[in-house]
N, C-alpha and C positions, 0 to 999 in steps of 0.2 A: 418252529419256523412259521412265519406268516408272510403272505405275499401282499404286495401293494396292488391297489386296484388297476394300475396301469399294466400290470403283469398278468391280469386275469385272462384265462383262455375260455373259449366258448364251451359250455358243457356239452352241447350237441356234437362237438367235434370228437367225443369219445367213440361214437359209433363209426365215424369216418376213419378214425385211427385204427380201430380194431379190424375194420374191413380191409384197409390198405393204408399203410403209413405214407406212401407217396400221394395217394388221393388226399389225405388230410393235409399234407404239406402244400399241395397245389392250391387247395381251398383257403387254408388258414394262414399260410406264410406268403404264398405268391398271389393270393387274392384272385384266383381264377375259378370260374364256375360255368357250367353248361347244364341245360335241362335235357331230360329225356322222359319217356312216358312214366317211368317209375318215380322220378322226383316230382313230376306234376301231380300224380295221383296222391303221393304222400303229402304234398303241400295243400291240396284241396281237402284232404281228410283233416289236417290240422286246423285249417280255417274254420271248419264246421265245429271243432271242439273249442277253439280259442275265442273267447269273448273277454278281453282283458279285465281281470279282477272281478269277473261276474260271480255272484254268490247266489246260492240256491239252498233252501232248507227243506229237508224231508224228515219229519218227525225228529229224531235225535241225531240226525246227520246234517252237517253243513258241507256243501260242495263249492269249492272255489276253483275257477278255471284261469289258466294263464298266469299262475302265481310266480312273480319274480323271485329268484333264489340266488344265493351266492355263498362262497366259502373262502375265508381268508387263509385257512389252513391248507386247503387244496388248490387255491388260486384259480377258481372257476366261477362263472356266473351263467345264468340262463333262465329258463322258465320250466315250470311243471305244467304239463297239459291239464291235469286235474289233481287236486288234493282233497281228500275227504277227511273231515273231522268228525269222528264218531264219539258221542257222549259216553263216557266211561268213568267209573269210580277210580280206576288205576291210571288214568291219563294225566295230561298236563294242562295247566291253566292257559287260556287264550285271552289276550287283551280284549276287553269289551264284551266278553261272553261269560255267561253264568255257567259254573260247573267246570269239569275237566274233560279232556278229549284225547282219544287215540288218533294218531295221524297216519294216513295211508296215501302215499303218492301213486298215481296211475298214469302210465305213459301209453299213448295211442300210437299204433303202428299199422301200416298197410300190410297186406299179405297174411302170413301165418307164422306160428312159432318157429324159431330157428334153432339149429343145433349149436351154433356158435354163441358166445357170451355177449355179443355186442349190445343187444337190447338190455340184457340183465345188468351189464356194467353201467350203462347210462342211467338206469333206474336206481341202482345202488348209489351212484353219485348224487342223484336228486335227494334220496333219503338222507344221505350224510350231510348235505347242505342244510336240509330242514332240521336235522338233529342239532347242528351247530347254531342255527338261527333261533330255534325254539327251546333249546336246552332239554332235549327229550331223547328217547331211544325209539327207533323205528325198526321193528324186526321183520316186517313184511311190506311188500308193495305188489302192484299188479300191472301186467302188460295186457292191453286190449288190442286184439288183432282184427283188422277190418274184414279180412276174408272169412274168418271163422265166426266173427261177431261174438267172441267169447273172451273172458278175462283169464289170464294165466297167472297163478299165484307165484310169487318169487320170494324165497327166503333171503333176507339181507344178512347172510351169515359172515363169519370171520373170513372164510376163504374168499368170498366175493368182494369183501371190503379190501382185502390185501391186494387182490388183482386190480381193483380200481385205483388204489393208491400207486401201485407200481406203474400202471399205464400212464397216469397223470404225471408222474415224475419223469418218465421218458418223453412225454409230450412237451413238458417245460424245457427239458434239455435240448430237444431239437429246435424249439422255438427260439431259445436264447442264441443258438448258433446259426439260426436261419438256414438250416440244412434241409434240402429236399432229397429224401432217400431214392435210390434206384428202384425200379419196378421189380416185383416178383410176379411173373406172369402166371395167372390161373384162369380157369374157365370163367370166373366172375368178371374178368376184364371185359368180356363181350357185352355185359349188361351195365357197365359203368358209364355214367353220363360224361365223364371226362376222358373217354377213350381217345377222342380226336386231339385233345390237348396233351395227354400223357404220351401217346404214341408207344404203347407197350412193345409192339413188334420191333420198332427201331431201337428202343432202349435195351432190348434183350439181345441185340447183336454184339459181336465182339468189338473191342475198342480199336481205334485207328492204329495204336502201337502194336497190338496183337496182330492186326491184319498185315502190317508192314513186316513184322517178324516172320509171319507165315510165308 
C-alpha cells in the first residue's frame, strides 16, 4: 500500500501521539496549538540546529541539516534535524558525491533521555523514510539531548520498526475518521501546553447521562 501526498501526516506528530493521542488529535486534526516554556525551549533549540539544507564536510563525513524526508509506504513527511553521511566501503552511493556512505540520522531534543519510546519512534520513522528514499539500510541513529549535551545511540531494530508502523497505522485511522479521543489523565497533563484547550479535569468527569441516572 502507498499513500497519496494529500494523505501524508506530519512525522513530528509521532511524538505527540505517543505522549497523548488526544494531544495529537487537537494539534493535527483540530489545528489547535498553545505554547508553554517547554515548547518554546524546544523550538529555540531546533532553530539553532536548522539551517535548511545546510551542508558541512568534516574529513570523510558530510553533515546535512534540516533535510526534507517523506515516505509513500508510511504516509508521512517531515525533516531530519541532522543527517550524517560517513564515507564507507559498505555504504550506498549518493548523487553528486564520490564513493559510498553510511547514513546516520540524528534528532535533537531538549531535556534528557526518556524511558518512553516517543523519541526513539520518531527517530526510527526518520531512518525508515531515508531508507525508502535512498534505497539503503540504516541500523542505527542518535538522539542528542540538550540537558546532557550527549548523543544517545538508538538501534533501529525490528521491534522498534514494528512499533513505529503500528503507531502510524493507528494515526492514519484516527485522521481518516477525524476522531479526537477522550483524555487519559496522567501527571503529564500538568506540563502539557494544551492543558487549557484540552481541559482534562472536565473531560474526566462523568457524562451527563450518567449524572442524570445517578
